[in-house]
Every structure is written in structure tokens, then in C-alpha cells.
N, C-alpha and C positions, 0 to 999 in steps of 0.2 A: 465437434463429431457428429454427425447427421445421424440422422436417424436410421438410414440404410446399414450405416455402417456398425452401429450401436448393435441392431438384428444380427448382423452376421456375425461381431464381437462374442453378444449372449450365447449365442448358440456354440460358438466354438468351446465358451469357458464353461456352459451346461454340462457338456458331457466329457470334460478333461477326465481324464484317468489316472493323470501323477505317474504312469507306467511307463519306463523308457521316455517320459519328457510328454506324455498328452499325447492322445488319440487325435489321428489327422482325419478328416474328411474332403473329399471330394465336391465341387462344384454342386454334382446332382444332388447328394446327401444333404446340403448348406441350402440349395434351393425350395428342397421337400421343408428344412426344418423351419427357413424362413418366410416361405412364401414366394420368396424376389426370384425374378427372372435372373437366368443365369450371366448376361451384360452386368447386372448390378453386382448380382455374387462375386464376380471375378473382380471387378474395380473396387468392391470394399475390401475382400481380400487383399489385393495387393497395396491397397491404401493401411492396410492395418500390418503391411508387415512392415510399407516403410516407414512407420511411425514406432515401430518392435513392438507392437500389442498382438504378432503372427508370425508363424514360421514355417516355411515350406519345406515339403519334403518327397521324394521323391523316391521308386523302388518299393512301393509298400506294399502290405501284405493284409491282407481283410485275419478274423479270429480261426478261420477255418486253413491262413496258409494260401490260399487263391493271390498273386498277383494284381493290385487294382491302378497302378500306377502313382500318379502325386496326389499331392493334397497340403493342406493347411489346417493348425493348432493351434491354439494360443500359447505363447508366449510366456515365462515364467515373470516378467514384467506384468501382463496383463494378469496374470491367476493372484502376484500382487500386488496389484492395485485394488482389485475386486476384492481383496480379504481385509485391505482396507477400508474400503468406501462402505466394508457389509460391517467393518469393527471387530474384526478376527483379529487383523494387525494395531500398535500400539501405534507402529512407525511408518510410513508411506517410503520403501525402500529407495524408488524412484524420484524423490526429493532430494532423499538423502546425496545420491550422486550424481545431483546435479553441482 
């Protein structure tokens, strides 16, 4: 995984709330969190989605109920992988599925 992919994945995991499958973030927010340009963030999100580490959502609302479009969230697989690497999970569910 390239450095910019890791930065975006870390940003998605960092603010994962676990409520209704996690918080979704638009490109603008991810650009601010990572310091990367919009094109790089967009390509990284698509890469992470293809690898099963991110999810894409549409029709999203903010905490105040206002609609703001679409965004990306860390997938359950990404959260399991992060927990395994941190020593929280004793087995990697991703490896067991293969």
C-alpha cells in the first residue's frame, strides 16, 4: 500500500464511530485531515474501496440533519485489520476468510 493510501485509510479509521457502520467523510474533509490534494484523495478512496477497506455512501446527512452528498467510510474489514495490528484482536478475520 502506498503512503497516500495509508494516510487516507488512517484518516477514515481515526474517526470511525461504529454507529450505523461508521462515519462517512467527503473529499473536502479528507483533504484537510490528510494534507493531500483532492485528486489524490479521490484515487486513494477508490483504491481502498476496491481492496475492501473502504465503503462508499450516498445521500448522507451531517449531525444537524442537513444533506451533504456522498462520502467514504472505513469498512469493517479495515477496522478488524487495524484492531489486529494494534493487538486488540487475537486473530485476523481477513486471513481466516481466505
